[in-house]
C-alpha positions in Angstrom: 1.6 12.7 -4.2 1.3 14.6 -0.9 -0.6 13.3 2.0 -1.1 14.4 5.6 -1.6 12.1 8.5 -5.2 11.9 9.5 -6.6 13.4 6.3 -9.2 11.4 4.3 -8.2 9.6 1.1 -10.7 9.0 -1.6 -11.3 5.6 -3.3 -9.6 6.7 -6.5 -6.4 7.5 -4.7 -6.4 4.2 -2.9 -7.0 2.3 -6.2 -4.1 4.2 -7.9 -1.7 3.4 -5.1 -2.7 -0.3 -5.1 -2.3 -0.5 -8.9 1.1 1.1 -8.6 2.2 -1.3 -5.9 0.9 -4.3 -8.0 2.7 -3.0 -11.1 5.9 -2.7 -9.1 5.4 -6.3 -7.9 5.4 -5.2 -4.3 1.9 -6.6 -3.6 -0.3 -9.3 -5.0 -4.1 -9.5 -5.0 -6.1 -12.7 -4.9 -9.9 -12.7 -4.5 -9.8 -9.1 -3.1 -7.1 -9.9 -0.5 -3.8 -8.1 -0.8 -0.4 -9.6 0.2 2.8 -7.6 0.6 5.5 -9.5 -1.3 8.5 -7.3 -0.4 9.9 -8.3 3.0 11.2 -4.9 3.9 7.9 -3.1 3.1 6.0 -5.9 4.9 8.1 -5.3 8.1 7.7 -1.5 7.9 3.9 -1.9 7.5 3.5 -4.4 10.3 5.7 -2.6 12.8 4.4 0.9 12.0 7.9 2.3 11.7 7.0 4.6 8.8 7.7 8.2 9.3 
């Protein structure tokens, strides 16, 4: 999957990514709220240090 910063992403793409992350057990969903289980991924997302 290729993406460019600032380009719009459709709902289907977001749903696929979320399902993949859930299947890999990197995130959990409860009542429509997602939680990042992986501490390394959580840190990257919270600090914005993704290039």
